[in-house]
Steps between C-alpha positions, in 0.01 A plus 500: 500500500398503134729591221381620168664462152219661315601708189403824664715420809782403287502851342455665839790300666741498207692795633504373860647171377788648309744508795500123501683498166821588692457209735561170305333164561776259588429126522720195504386149406634212687661241259632254762323296771826488709423640849856638519506697175551863476198592281313813612130441504407863591234696310499886502219705342539870571571546873366148592744226549428133574812289574338152472163491330313171560569209258184306556510117480780454250258492203671721241240411233260734692732802490412720195788567263623857443422642155796453267548878464552519878720197531754670282501806730646299798521723809345822375169474326380860545547592130254234397221590740260797526563709806166418670563129448803545721285677759241211485779246545653674790161529663425130448846402649429719806152350550626136449836490668512785743140530622405140439159595349302407193465745222232604250554675177196701377430629149265507209432185307703604204816500733444137622791381279737759652399395843577137415829610356600679822422214731682252275804733472497549876499123563770443245733771648466338849507144385167462661301180423141580402157330501257643251116505524297647223181616675165490305141475570530119480775492773368292791616427855652168374731702258637688805529211741503132406355280225401131544666295231512132408834340581607131497140363504418737783469881564706760654502870552739699303613849613432785266710803431421710808562214738819408325621861527411529864678177594818568300540875565431602136338811339144445412380697211113559479445611139169660439395530863221740411321216336467285808150404589364568850493139600882487489576830662481384856749217413739767349449741776570234773829412326605866445414645842537209745725252309245231575334260263295192584567216255275227375723220632424610849824695555531868545754762408585746783725807531849437650407692815180280551716179442766605749244597764276193473695229311199418285429497124760540223713824517506729205855580381615835637626591131147446362380813321192589291520733194204614291 
């Protein structure tokens, strides 16, 4: 399913998005690591509620910060967001947490900044760790898989952002996906559709179902998602 945030669609859907203004976004940020605390980690956007959004691999530096104007709003941030932004955020939450699917935001090039803002805002609201790949014509397979680097008078393979995201259950953001060259599209397609990725060190990422069935390869984390 493709979702559009083009300017014409924004005007067309503005009226349809207005009912969401009466349904607040509520989020609670965990401030304690005590397993027996009473903090509520639930996130509600519109009529979609997630009780315990994934926390990744305990790498808080990978979680985007909320804009300061939204930090001051605490539980209800509706007054600070356009109606259709709420609709987009609800849709992203449903795709990510309820349906367990990747999601794609489409729009004209002049709205690229708005798309980035929405994805970062979504990750900040959920406390989602992200890995970011800025796709360009110079992006190669090595940028999506592993690079061979010198280390302690030897060499080693270093996982790149897509591999780190897949292993740790993070949100992988592919910025500028339309700029990808044809030679890297099969790699991206295999990761998106099959959750499989052969790596240069001889190992291979496989989907959780494949791993459970055959006990081979390295299982992709079930919370791994791709946004573009």
